[in-house]
N, C-alpha and C positions, 0 to 999 in steps of 0.2 A: 462544507456540505459536499458529499460525493456527487459526481456527475452521473447523468443518466447512463446506464450500462449500454455498451456497444461491443459487438464482436467483429473483428476484422478477419475475414477469410482470405487466405493466400494459397492459391492453387493454380497451376498452369492448365489443369484439366477442366475445361469449360463445363462439362456435364456434372462433375463432382462439385464444382463451385456453385453452380445453380441449384443443385440438390440441397446443399447446405444452406444456401440463402433461403430457399423455400421452407426448409425445416425450421430455421430460426424465425422467419416471418410468421409462421403458423404458431410458434411458441410465444409470439409477442415480444421478441428480443430484436433490438435494432441491429442491423448488419450492413457491412460495406465490404466489397470484395476487391481483390487485386490479383493480377495474373502472375505476379512474381514477387519475390522478396525485395528485389531491387526497386520495383515499382512502388511497393509499400514504403520503403525507406525514402525514396525520392519525394513521395507525397507528404511524408512526415505528418500523418494525421494526429489529432489530439489523443493522448493515451489515458487521460483521467477516466476512471470507471470502465476501462477497456480490458478485453481479453483477445488474444490472437490465436487463431486456429490455422496452422500451416501444414502443407504437405512437406515431406522431408526431401524428396528428390524433384528438383525443378531446374530449368535452365537458369544460369547465373548462380546466385547464392542458394545453397541448400537451406532447408528449414533450420538445421542445427547451426549453420553459419549465421543465419538471421538472428537466432537467439544470442549467439556470442557477440554479434555486432551491437545488438540492443543493450547488452550488459556493458559493453565498452562505452556506449553513449550515456550510460546511467539511467536507461529507461526501465523502470520497475513495473513490468506488466506480465501477468501470467500467460504462458504460451503452451498450447496443446498441440503436439506434433502428431500428424496422421501419416500413415505410409502403407503402401501395398507391398512393400518389400521388407517386412519386419524380420529382424533377426536379433539375436541376443547382443552382439557387439554394438549394433546401431542403437538399440534400446539403452544400453549402458552409456553410450556416448551422449545420447539425448538427455539422460538423467544427470550426467555430470555437467552438461551445459546449463542445467538448471530449469528444464522444462517442467511445467505443472503436471502434465500427463502425456501419455504415449499410447495412441490408439491405432490398432491395425485395421486396414480396409479388407473386406467390406465391414463397416461398423454398424452396430444396432443404433437406431435413432435415439432410443431412450438412454443408452450408455453415453452417447455424445452429448445429449442435452444435460444429463446429470453432471458430466465433467465440466461443461461450460458454466452451468449454474454455480457449481462449487467454486470454480475459478473466479467468477464474477463476485460472488459473496465474499471470498477471501480478499479480493482487490478492494471492494467497498469498505470492508472492515479495516484494512491496512491504511486506506486513504483517510478514513474518519479518525483513526488513531493518530495519524500524522498531523492532521488539521488540529486535533486537540492539543497535541504536544506543542505545535507552533503557537497556538493561542496562549498556552501557559507560559511559554518562553517569552512571548511579547509582554505579558503581564509582569513577569519576573524582571525583565529589562527595565521596567518603569520604576522599580524599587531603588532606593538609595543604598549605599553600601551598608549602613547601619541597619536599615530595614531588613536587608537580606540576612544579616547576622541574627537579628531577632527572630526572623522566620525560621532560620536554621535551628535555633533553640526550641521554638514552638513545635517544629516537626519532630524533634527528639523527645517531646513530651515534658520538657522542662517547665517548671513554674516560673512566673514572672520574677520572683525574688532570685531564683537561681540564675536566670538570664542576666538580671541586673548585676549580680555579683561577678559573673564571668566577664561581662562587658565593662564593669567599672562605672556603671551609671545607676541612677535611682530606679526603684520599682515603678514609681510614677511615670518616669520617662519611658520605661519599657511598655507601660500601658498605652502611652500615646503612639509609640512605634507599632505596637500590636494592632491598634485600631487602624492605623494607616495601611499596614500590610493587609489586613482583612478587606479593607475597602479597595485597594489597588488590585488585589488578586481576585476580587469579586467572590470571596469565600463566605458562605452563609454561616458555616460552623467551623470549629477547629479541625474536626475530622475531614471536612471538605478541603481545608488548606493542606493537611497532611497528605491526602490523596493526590492533590496537584503537585506537591513537591516530589512524591513518589514517581508519578508519571514523568515529570521533567527529568528525573535521574535515569529513566529507562533509555533515554537517547544515547 
């Protein structure tokens, strides 16, 4: 289950920080702010369901250096970079660093809100997909080796007799394994099972 969305605002400019906090408060989005990238990293706040909005030029680490450091730490969270000094090389550097969006000051409130909502929706979708893959992986881990072999045959659309022939066991035994697979995987139908196998292979 995805966590409640939150936006972390990182900007050394107090007026800009408070303005963004007010905008997000009015939009009903949880917000927490930090005066620098270093303060944010030191606080190490929970990143589930989060989006980061950071200024690009700040004392200490820049916004782009923050993105690079978060990648090094394996933190998968969308980052929107804002700057009052936008230029093409900086925008390219930000995009190469993997930012979700790049917005120039002064920005339109609706443009910023749209970018944040898009980033939060993408993050929620990615977390939900990850949670589903993990749940399926846990169910697959509960299967015996033979049950996995039978599931592999079922996922390919093979009939019980064909699976029995391939594995050198009786069709009746395949039926028993098939029932166990359906129960352990919590699959209501064969197509449900095939979808789960497909999702598991996306990892």
